[in-house]
C-alpha positions in Angstrom: 127.8 223.4 126.3 125.7 220.5 125.5 126.4 218.1 122.6 123.5 216.2 121.1 123.8 213.3 118.7 120.7 211.7 117.2 120.5 208.2 115.8 118.0 205.6 114.7 116.6 207.1 111.7 116.2 205.1 108.4 114.0 204.0 105.6 110.8 202.3 106.4 107.4 201.5 104.9 104.1 203.1 105.9 102.7 201.5 109.1 106.2 200.6 110.4 107.9 201.8 113.7 111.3 203.6 114.5 112.8 204.6 117.5 115.1 207.7 117.7 117.6 208.3 120.3 119.4 211.5 121.2 122.5 211.1 123.4 123.4 214.2 125.3 127.0 215.0 126.5 128.9 217.9 128.2 126.9 220.1 130.5 124.0 218.2 131.9 120.7 218.6 130.0 118.7 216.7 132.8 117.2 219.9 134.3 115.7 221.3 131.2 112.9 220.4 128.8 113.9 218.4 125.8 112.2 218.2 122.5 112.0 216.8 119.0 111.5 218.9 115.9 111.5 217.9 112.4 112.0 219.6 108.9 110.5 218.1 105.7 111.9 219.1 102.2 110.9 222.5 101.3 109.1 223.1 104.6 110.0 224.9 107.7 111.2 223.1 110.9 108.2 222.2 113.2 107.7 221.0 116.8 107.0 217.3 117.1 107.1 216.6 120.9 108.6 217.7 124.2 109.2 216.4 127.7 109.8 218.0 131.0 113.0 217.4 132.8 111.3 215.0 135.3 109.2 213.2 132.6 106.1 214.2 134.3 104.8 216.3 131.6 104.8 215.9 127.8 103.6 217.8 124.8 102.9 216.5 121.2 101.9 218.1 118.0 98.5 217.1 116.8 100.0 215.4 113.7 101.9 212.9 115.9 99.6 212.5 118.8 98.7 209.0 119.6 101.4 207.7 117.4 104.6 208.9 118.7 105.9 208.9 122.4 108.7 210.9 123.9 110.6 209.7 126.9 113.9 210.3 128.5 116.4 208.5 130.7 118.2 211.2 132.7 120.7 208.6 134.0 121.8 207.7 130.4 121.4 211.3 129.3 119.4 210.1 126.4 116.1 211.3 124.8 114.0 208.9 122.9 111.2 209.2 120.3 109.2 206.0 119.7 107.4 206.4 116.3 104.6 204.0 115.4 102.1 203.8 112.5 104.7 206.0 110.6 103.2 207.8 107.5 104.8 209.3 104.3 104.2 212.6 105.7 106.4 211.9 108.6 109.4 212.1 106.3 111.7 214.6 107.5 115.1 215.3 109.2 114.5 214.9 112.9 116.4 217.0 115.5 116.5 216.9 119.2 117.1 220.0 121.2 117.6 221.2 124.8 115.5 224.1 125.9 116.8 227.0 128.1 113.7 226.3 130.5 112.5 223.6 132.7 108.9 224.5 132.0 106.8 222.6 129.3 104.8 225.8 128.7 107.6 227.1 126.3 108.2 223.7 124.7 106.8 224.6 121.1 108.8 227.7 120.6 112.1 226.8 118.8 113.7 230.2 119.9 113.7 228.8 123.5 116.0 225.9 122.6 119.7 226.6 122.7 121.2 223.3 121.8 120.5 221.2 118.7 121.7 218.1 117.3 122.7 217.5 113.7 119.6 215.5 112.8 118.8 212.1 111.6 116.8 211.2 108.4 113.6 209.5 108.5 112.1 208.4 105.3 108.8 206.6 105.1 107.7 205.0 101.8 104.1 204.4 100.8 
């Protein structure tokens, strides 16, 4: 079992930055892809970003590419999401997750993730 706890969410203005963290405990998640997903009110949960276990490969949704940066520190069992130039449409609950695979090729498929955090709210005002 892996337990995931997100933090760092909050209320910010458009153009501001936030850094989300996801602390993992229990069985090590360092060998697997980790990802961030988000769910806006009234919408389905969607892929945001993912990173391979080594950090050598990343993947981003088009909507956040160039603004968000995913990173991980396996020594600290922590996943990060640096979010810059935030927009009101980034408002959502952000979830971190651990994939059952070490390969980035399956990173966008939610069904391939078997551990999820409880989420942290990000609200961006205009």
